N, C-alpha and C positions, 0 to 999 in steps of 0.2 A: 523764523525763517533765518539764515545766516542767505549775507550781501554776500554771496560770491561772480564775482562777474563771472560767466556759468560759458566756457567755448565753442563755439562751432567745429558740431560737429557732422562729417560729410561719407557717405560711403556713396561711391553709388552700387545702382542699380536696373533691377530691373521692375518694374511696374505698374498697372496696369488699367489708370479709370478717366474713362475721360471727360473731362467737366473742364469745361475753360472758368479762367476765373478773370480773365478782366484785360485789359491791351496794354500791347505789350511794344511800347517804345524805344528804337532803335536808336544810340546816340553814338557818331563818331565812328560803325561797324557797317559791316555790307556782311554782321552776325546776326540774331535773332533769336530772342531767350523769348520765350512763350511758356506762363503759369499756366497748370496745366487745372489744379488743384491746392488750396493748405486747408490740415489736414489737423481741428482740433479739439477730438474725443479725448484726448488724452491733455488739456491743458491744465495749467500751464507745466505741466511738468517736462513735454515733449513738442512740440510742432514740427509736425512734417508739411512739407512743398512737395511737390512735384513737377516735373520743368523738362522742356526741352531745349535744345539747340541746338537751328540750324545755318549751312548757310549762304549767300549769296543763292545757291542754283536751290536751298530749298531742302538739301541736304541733310538727318540731320547725320550731327560732328559725337562720333566717340568716345569712348577711353579718355574723356578728361579728369583730368585732375583735382584736388584737395584747396591744392592752390590758384587754380583760372576762377576762384567765385572770390565773393564777397558777397553778403547776406546784413540787409538790413530791418527793421522793425522799427518799422516808426519813427524812422529816418537813423537809428541808432545802430551801430553794425555793431553784429550777436555775433560771439567764440562757442557756444555750444555746450556739451555738459561735461563736467569733465567726469563727474564719475565713471560713465557710461564709457570712456576709451573703453578700455581694457575687454568690456565687454562687447563691443562690435566690431572691435578691428579685423577679428577674420569672419563676416560676417558675413553671408549672400544669398540672395533673397530670391525665391525657387521659379522657376516656368513650370510653366502645362500647357504642352503645345496636344492639341487634339487634331489630330489629320483625318478629313471629311474628303469621304472616296467614291468615284464615282460611279459603279457596278456593273456599268454599260459592258461590253462585249469588245466595244473598240479603244476600250484601257487598259490593256494586257499590261504594255507594252511599255507606256510611257510610267504605270506601276515598277516597272523595273525601276527605270531610271530613277525613279524622286527615293527608292529604299538603292541604289547607290549614290547618292547624293550627303544621303543622311551623314553618313559620318563626318563627310563639311559639316556640317551647319552645326551638328556637334561637337566634335571638335573647337567650331570657330566659338561658342558659346560658351563648351563645359568653366572653361579658365574664371567665369564670376556667378556661375551657379549649379543653380543643382538641376540640372534639367528632363524632364517627366515624358513620356507620350502615354496618350491612345486614340484612337484608332473605331472612325463613326464610317459607315458604308450606305447606300443607298443607293436608289434604283430600280425598281423590281421588275418582272416582267411586264405584267400587264398595269393600268394604268387607275391601282387600289388605294384607294385616298382613306385617309390620312397615314399612313403605314410610315411616310418620312423613312426613316434612319434605327439604323440594328447597332447593339455595344458589342465590342469583340471582344468579350472577356474568356481570361483566362489562370485557370488555378481564383477564382473566383479573385483577382487585378485585372481592373479600366486600365492603370495610370502605373507604367512602370520607368523604371529611373534609370536614365541613358545617361549616364556616367558609372553604373554597374554592369561591366563585362558581363556578368551572368544573366538578366536584367536586360539589359538589354537581345543579348541570343534571346531570350526569353521570345523577347518583341519582335524582334527581324526573325522565327524560325518560328513561333507556337502564335503568331495573330498577325503578324501583319499577311503573312506565304496563307495567309488560313481564305484568307477575299480572294473571292469570287468576281469569276468578269462573263455577268449574265443579266438580260434584263435591258432596257431600248427608255424608261420615263427621269428626264433628269430635270425635277423637283426645285433648282437651285436655292433661290432662296428662299422658297417656303426652310430645306432643311436647314439652312443658317440661321434661321427667324429664333425654327424650333433649338434646334440643341443651344442657344445664347442662352434660352431657358433654362435649359435641365442641369438639374445640381451630376455631376459626376465624380464627386468627390475630387472639387479642386483644394487645396492645401490654403492654410491664411495665408494671407498677405502672398499668393504668389499671383504670376506672371501670369493672364493665361490668353493666350496665341492662336487662332484656328491657323492652318493650314487645308486651305480648301484644294483639290485636281479634277480637274471635269474636262469634259474636251469638244461638251456641246449648247449652244448658246442655251438659253433659257426655255422652257418650255412654254408660251408662252397660250397655245392657245389650251391649254389643260389649267395654268395659269386663272385661265380667265374659268375654266369651265370646268372642272372636279375639283377641285377641292371650292372653288365657290359654295359651293353644296354645303360647308361645312366655315364656314367662313369668310370675307370678304376678299379680295383680291389683293396679296399683297405687294405690296410696287418698293421698291429699290431703300427708299428715302423710309421707308418706316422698316426695315428692314435695315438698314441700317441706327435705325436711333434703340433698336431692341441692342446691336449688337455695343452700342456709345453705352446705351442705362446699365445691359453688366457688365461693360468696361474689357471685352473684346479685342483685343490686339489683331485687325482679318485678314492676310494673307490669298491672292483667290491667281493659280494657276491651271490660266486656260488655252483655248485654240481660239485665239483673237478677231484670227482672222478667219473662221464660219459664221457662217449664215445659216442656220434649217431654215428659218420660214420667212417671206416676204414682207408679213407686216410687223415680225419682230426685230427685234433695235441691234447695232452691233451686241458683240460680247460686251465690249471695250465700256458704252453706252452701261452697261448691264452690270458692272460692277464700283465705275470709277466715284459713286455716291459711298460706295462702301469701307474701299480700302482707303481715300482719303480723307474722311470723317473718324474713321479707330485711326489712324496714324501706316495702315496694312502699303499695299503695293498689289499690281496686276502682272504675271512675269506671265511670258507665254509657252504654255506645254510643248510644242513643237521645237520649241531650239535646239541641237545639237546635243549640248550639256547642259546642267545645272548650275554649272559655276559660280554666274552671274548673279543670278536668283540668288543662291544663296549667302553671300555674299551681302547682297541687297535687305534680307530678313534678318541675318546678321545682325546688321548697321542700323537697323531700327532699330533692334529690341535692344539692342546697347547704349540706343541713344535715350533713353530715355534713365532719370534722378533724378537723386528724392536729398535732400536737404533737411540735419534734424537739427534742432536747438531748443533750447529753453527759454524763461523770464524768468530776469532775477529779480528780488522784492523791490525794488526800485520800480521795473513796469509792472505789477501787476499790483502797486499803489495807485499808479496811475491808471489802470484798465478802468475803462465802464463800460458795462456788459451794452448799452446802449452804443455805441461810441464803434465804428468799424474802427479797422489799423491798419496800413497798410504796410505788405512784405515787399520787399525791393530785392532780387537777385541779379548780379550785377555779375558778367562779359566778358573778362581781357585777353584779345585775341596774340596770336601770334606779335603781328604790326605793337602791339601796345594798343587798341581805338580796346571800347567798354560797350558790349552794350547790355540796355536794364531791361527785363523784365518785371513787372509788378502786380497786385491784386489785392486789391481787400477783402477782408477775413472776420467775422467776429465771433468769439468765444462766444457758441450758444450748446447743449444741449439739442439734438436732432428730437423730431417728434419723436410722438410714441402712442399706438394704436391698442386699448384697450377693450376688451367685452364686456358687459355688463354682465351683472351675479347674472341674470334671467341668460341669455346667450352660452356665459359659461356651463352654469345646470345642462343646456344639452348635451353637454358632452360623453354625460352618464345617465343621459336620457333617451325615452322610447318615445319615438311621435309617433300619431295614426297616421297611415296615409291619405292619400289625397286633400291633406289642411291644408292650409298655407304658413308655409315657418319665418315670423321672422324676428329678423336677427337687427339688431342696439349694440351699433360702436359709439367708442367716444374715442377722439381722435387728444390726445394733450400737445399743447402746441409749444409748447416749450423756445420760444420765440419768436418759432415760427409761423412762415404765411400757408396756409392747406390751398395749396391747389386745387385738390379734387383726390376724393375716395373711391375707389374703385372694387367688387365682390366677382370674386371669378366662385363659379359655385352648376354642380352636376349632379345628375344620382346617378349607382356606377354598372348604368347599364351604357354608357353615354363614354365613346373618346376623349372628346375637346370641352374643356369647359366654356362656359355663359359668360360674359362679359356685360357690364353693368356699370352703370352709376351711378352712384349711390349722394341724395341728395341732404344735406343740410338740414337739419331741422328745425337746430337750440344750439347759442353759445352761451357759454354762461364767463360770470366777475371773474376764476379763474386763469380764463385763458384755458378750456375743455372745449371742445368744441362736438357736438353730439350727426350723431347717424341710423340714420333706424333706414330697412328694406327688405320686403317680403319674397321668400323665394316663395313663387308659385306649387300651386298643391298639382296639379295636375304633373308635377317632377319627382313628384314624392310621392312615386309607385313601383319602386325598387327597392330594395335592401338598408339601403344608404345613403347619406346624401354627401358631398364636401367642397368645402367651399373656402374659400382664403379671402382677407383683404392684403388691397393695396392702398397708402395712401403716396403720392404728393407735395414733396411743399420747398418754399426755398423761404434765405433771411429777410427778414420785412426792412430790412434799409439796399436790401437787393433786388430788380424788375427783374434781370434778365436771363431765360428762359433756360438758360445752361448751367444757370445756378443748382438746379432743382435737385434733392433729395427722395429717394423713397422712400418708406420703411414697411415692413409686412407685418400679416398676422397670421401663420407661426410665426414663429423670424426665422427658424433654423427649418430646412433642407422641405421647404413650401412645397415643391415639384415631388417628391416623398412622403412626406406625411402630415397632411391639411388636414381641419380641424373634421371631427366627422358627427351627423347625428343620424342613430337607427332609428328605421322605415318597420313598427310592427311588420312582418315577428318575427325580426332581425334583432339580436340584440350584442350589444358589441361587449368585444370579453373582458371578462372580467379578471381583472389583478389585485389578488389581499394577501394576506398573511407575509406582508414582507418584509423580512429580518436581515439585519450581517453579522459578519458574521469578524472577531478580532485576526484581522493580516496576522497568519503564521510565522514563529521562523523562515520559511519560504518564505514573505514578500508577500504574500497571496488574498488581499481579502477577500471573501465571497459576497455574496447578496444574494437571496434564496425568496421567490415567488411566486406562493398559490395561484396562478393564473386556467380558469376556465373558458368553456365560450356552448353557450348551449342551444345555438342553430349553426352553429360551422365548426372544424375544427380552429385546432391551433396552425395557423402555421407560421409564426418563429417569432418570436420575445429578446424583446431591443434594449438590451442597458444604456445606457446617454451618462459618464461621465464628464465632470473639469473639476482643475482644481476651487473652490467656491471665489468669486470676488477677481474672479479672472478675467478679462474679453476671449480668452482661448476661446476657439469650439466645444463641444461639445467632440468625446471618442465614443462611437460604435464598442459596443462589446454583443458577442451576440446571446445570447443568455439557451444553457443549452437544457435539456430533458433530466433533470435526478433516476438515473435507471429501474430502483425503484419503486416509483410514485410516478400516475398518468397527468397529477397539475405538475405537478412540483418541478420547476428551473432554477438554473441555476449559474452566473455569473461572475465572473475575476476580479478587479481590481489590485493590479499589483502598486503596493499599498510604500516601497519603499520609492514612488515618486514623490510622496507628501508629507513628507516627515513637519511633522510639527504645523500644520495647512486642516482642513479643513477639503472633507471634498464634500458635493455637490449633485444629486443624479438623478434623471427619471426615465421611468420605465414604458416605453412601448411594444405592447400584443397585437398584432391585425391574423386575423382568423382572414379561410378562404375565400371568402365574400371579400378582402377588401377590407373589409370594418375597422379601425385603428380603435382600444379600447390605453386608458393613460392610466397613470399609478402618477403625477404630479406630471410638470411641465418645466417649457426651458427658463421659463418667467418664473417662475414659484414651486423649485425644482426643492429635494427634501435632502437633510447634513447630513455626511457620518462626519466625527466629530475626532481629533487630530488623536485622542487617548482608546479610540480603535484600530489605527492605521499602526505598521511595522515595530510591533515591542516585542521580543520576548519574554514574557510574565516568568517573575520564580514565583508568583501565587499555587498555591496549590499544588501541588510536583506531586505525582505519584511512583509509587515503588513497586517493580517488578518481582516479585521472588521466584526462583523458578528452580522449582524440586526435584531429584530424579536424574540428574545433568547423568549417567546411566545408560537412561532410556535419549538422549541426543546423539543421534550418529550421521554420515554423512553416506548413504551405501552398507559397503560397509566393517568402514571405518571406525570406532567410537573417539566421542571427543577426547581429549588428552588436557591436558593444566595450559601446554598451552598457544590450545586454542580459545578465540571469543566469543559472545556473545555480543550483538551491537545495538541496536533499537538505534533504525530511522524512522522518521517524518514523509508519510505522503507513496507508502507503499517502495522506497528508494530502497530496494538492496544492489546499491554501490558502492564497492569505499574509495572511487576516483571524487564519488561528489558529499563532499567532509561534509559543508557545510546544513546538508540533509541532516545528518547523525546529528542523535536526542541525550545517545549515552552510549555506554561501553565498559564491557565488568566483563569478569573474567573467574574462572571457576573457583570457588572458597574449597578444599577439600577435607576441612579442621571441620567446615558446617555443615555440609555438604548437601551448598547453595550458591544462584549467583544472585546477583541483587541490582538494579540498577535501576537510579531513582528519573527519571524524566522528567523536564522542566519543561516548561513555557505552554507548555495543555490547557492552559485556559491565563485570562488579559481578565482586569479587574473591568466593571463596572458595565460589565455583560450581564441582560437575565437568562437573557439565552440561552445563554452555555455554548459552549463549544459543537461547529455543526456536527450531524451524526458521524458522518464517510468521512471525519477527520481519524486519522488515526497513526500510529507508530507499528513498525514491520519489525520484527526479530531475527535480526540473519545471524547464519555462525559464519567467525572470520574461520578461512581453515584453510593452513597453507597462503594464502595471500591471497583466494581466495573469497566473493560471499556467495551465501546459498541461506535460500530462504527458506526460513524453520515452513511447517506446517502448520497449522490450527495455535499461529503466532503472533496477532492481529488481536493489538488490543486499546481499544479502544475510550474514551472520554469518559471518564466517571466524576459525575459533578463535588462527590462527595473526597474529603484528603485520602491514601492513605497507602493499601498495597493489595495484589494484585497476586496469587499463587498462581503458576504454572504447573502441571503435571505429566511424564510420559513426553516432552515435545517432542515429534521425529521430523526424521523427512522419508519421505514413502523412499523404497528399494526399489519399485517399480518401475519406476521415474529413470528412462531416458539416459545414460551418461554416453557423451563416445569424446574422441577432443584430436583437433586439425594439428598432428604432429606437424607435418616439412610441408613444402609447399614448394617450386622451382621453377623455374621460369626457362626456356628454351624456346633458341631461336630457331627458325625456321634455315635450317643449312646450305640454298642455293639459292642464290643471286639474279633474283628475274626482273628483266627492266621493262618498263610499262605502268602503267595504269592498274596496278592488282595490292588488293587487301592485303596489308598487313597480320596473322594471322600468331595466338599467341600459342603455345604449349606448356600445357604447366601437368604436373606430377604432384599423386596428392597423398599420404596419408593417415586414414581415417585408425585411432585406434580405440576402443574398447574397456571406457576406462570404470566400468562399471559393474557388482560381484555378479550378472543373473545375465545370458543369451540377451544379442542384442537383435533384432530381427529387422532390416532394412529391407523397406518394400522399391522402392525408388530413389536414382536422381538425379537431379537434371539442373540445367543451368538456368538463370533469369535476368533477361539483362540486356542479354549478347545474341550473337546469331551461333551457333554454334556449324561451324566444319567439319569435321570429326567426334564419333563420341565414344571414343574406346576403353570400357568396360564401363560404360552411364550405363548401361539395359540389364538393371539389378532388379533383381526378383523372388524377392521375398527370402532372401540370406542372409543368412547367422552366423554372427558373430563369434564367438567363443569370448569372457574377459580375458583382460591381456592380449586377446590375441587383435593384427591391424591389418587393413583394409585399401589397399594400392589402385589410386581411381588414373587414368594416363584420359586426358581429355583436351581438344585444339577450339580454338573459339577466336571468334573477329575484334580485340577491343574495342571498346565507344569512350569519347574526348570526355573529361573529366563527367564522367558516370558511373556507376561502381557494378562490377557484374556481383551474381549471385550462387554459386554451388551447396543446393538444396538437397539435404539427405531426408527422404521423410525414415524416421524409424521410431520401429513399435506398433506405431496407426499411422493412418494416412495424413491425417491431424497434428503428429507431432511433426516440426522438422528444425533443422541444425542448419544454421547460414554459415558458410563462410564468404567474407566479404573476399574478392579481386579487384584491383585495383583497374578502373580503363587508361589505355592513351589512346590517342588518333594519328593519322596518319593523311593532314591534308594533297589535296591534289596528286601526285605520284607517288605512295607509295613503295620503298625494295623493302625487300624481303632479303637475306641473308645480310639484312644490316642494325648494325646494334647501337647503339645508341644514347649516353647518360649522361648523369647531369650533377655539380658537385658542386654548391656558391662556398664560393673563398669567403675575407673578411670583405674585399668588398668588387670579387667580379665572380664570371660559374664557370669551369673548367668543363668544356665536350670534354667527353669520351671518345670517340670514334675506333668502332672496328666491324671490317669489311670479308665478307669469307669469300677470297674471288677464288678459284678453283682451278679455272685455263691458262691463270699467272698475267691475260691480257693488259693494255694498258688501262688506268683509273685513275682519272684526276679528277679533285676532287676543289667547291666552290664556297663557300659564305653570301649572303646577302642580305640585309633587311626585308619584310616579308612585306616593305610597305607598297603601294603601286605608285608611289611619284620619284620612286628611288629606285636603281637595280644596280645600282653601286656594289660590286665588290671588295666587301670587305675583307678576304680572309681565299687565300685558294694556296693546294696543292697537288704534283703527281707520282704516282704512286705503280709502280710496277711489284709485280711477284703472287704469289697464294694469299700473302694476309695484307692486311693494309690496322693498321695501330698505330692512330695518332693521339694528341690535345689542342684543345682548339678554347682559347681562354677566353671573353668575353665578356665588356663589362658595364655594360647601359640595358636593361630590360627590354625589356618586346618580342618581336616574334622574326624569327629567324628563316631565311628556307636553305638548308643543306644541298649540296647539285651535283651529283656523283653521273663522272660522264663514263660512257665504257664505249670507243668509239662515235659515232653515228647514234647509240640509244642513251637517253635519258631518263633518272628516277630522283625525283625530288622528296625532300620529308622534310615538314612541317617542328621549330624546337622554338618554345615558348618558355620565355624564362620572367619570372616572376618572384 
């Protein structure tokens, strides 16, 4: 190892783990530095120190810089890791925010206020992090237990990026606006406790933030009644411990003056421990606006820092696993005074839970009903003291896990602690048993409670995939005959598996993979059924991401009972070696010889010497996607044949050969267009050689039409007030085939049709080379594509013409035409208004931001027509206002 002096790398980030790591004395400063955690998992390559800085009032101090800090390890000043500086200089860590919303009827107006305040929160956070948001709603009409909360999912997504304008719009319009205000039961503590334990798809190293909104005190009567049937009453301290354990910064916005029952404490008392222990805050939902709350939330999120440093060879040489070290963070404030925080740490591995061979065998065995099931657990201590081991178990007819402490049975000389427990036979009376294990440990040298850590088995997604034990007559899904194919030239590697279930149908099959030897979480890929098989499933891995690296994977199959079958596990995955990934092979090329090219035709036009035959991978016929092209050749009139040599159809060391559904497709390139040739799919043959195709033709009965011209005409009257801007289109459709074209009907999809001139088509015949003119008027929609759809020859045979949508928010002006042209560093807005009565018109331009109504440009006009250009330099949204007397219409212009 080189003895470099490695430099301190510091990046301001947002990271949430609430683990107190020691005292934080302050020397000659009114500020305080509190170290939350020392992470030594990557020792000695990197050590992470997580901490906060607060002022004399206890407020978090955000936006500090590298020069504000000094860091020492065992009194030696550290300067970080030079080799990582370039990699991390642009790194920002993610924030995943979950809104937990009370659905009771009284919450409607407050939800609107929060949605209006969200852009402010995003603006304050987006400069230093990638923010995503998700929504959980709770509160049912009756006191049904324990339903807790409901995940709002749109297009299979729970989290939406709030930095991305499209995803932000989807979250507000399709998720947030779907939220209902109904019901009257508000189990706030239970919801926080439940939600903290859910795997909601957080990103690795994301700062996890809860923002709960409600307007009632804790429903303490039912806290003591309804939920006590399922679990003991949940106390605020228990909820705070759960949130702290799962590392979730929690903000509560409530009506802090509200009282529901005389025997309940005030709302403020209900949440003091929760918000203080997680570093959150309590806001008043009755405030006129949420600017102050938003500012406080953003400052608290920004107030968390991470320092990263490395140990040099001298540090490592003097390091002893049995001796703790001290890390010190020094902050020098504006007055020159210094605040110091320090903590002990020790570079040891975390404890590890291992199930013995007999318990692991239960994953694939079937047990008899009503018999006890022994569970044997081993905890490898790795220098830790085991405080407790918890077993969670239930049958699939129960909604909540039973929880019990497992008693230590023996401790061996290697430091492994053995535990055993028996799941009572009285519960073994349903289709299967689910269980998982958690162990709580702390370092031997440190006895303080807050240094306790948790490990679990299974280690990934325990809320979704616990260990399962099948109970007769049920059996787990069986996964076998798993094969992997080499990555094709398009970069996709495929994994095939045969999945069957003898007692129930297969509900889902999931492939989970990651780069071998990395701590990254597994990536989930839904495996889909191969059309030609009832039991064969396939999933794809993008091989280009793993150049020169192995991939490890395992497969989970779930049946309709919820029983899970496994092929490998997260701890013991299968490996795909680099020689199967993302390389185009020159082995076993296939020669394709096409004879009788006089029979290759398009419609009634025969193939000529200028035309080309091309072979594409993955059934793609699109000349613009040249990366998919395997080969291209032209007709040789002397040999009366066309020959293509297609490479990459096979890779070395793949014993199962290429997948049966992989093929190349022959396409005719004629006049700049691609046309698929019928009966011309070529599948791989393991024997190198040639394949001859004769009489390759394209069916002349296929309907052929082209959209020749489109034109947009603005409505020619200027109406003021809130009216929709309609667009008129004229489309000419020509039959380019050799036979009559029968049009059944024409329709618009994705828009609101105002008038449908000539769209009422009923079995209209268009002769070859003839054209049909269609006129119609519609209301376009922002960022959506309207589709003109023509049904030809059969009801199922459709031809589409995309029509780009535009949108006018606020008041729209008919008779107003606005076009945008991008220059080198600005945009030119061309304005045209048809002013028939020749009255005076005043036009102005301002930003659409609510904070600013400053007029950026204005001008007055008179006469029958208005035409002018406006130059805009900055991106954004602008409002073009047109005044005529006391009447006003506005047009929204997006510059991006």
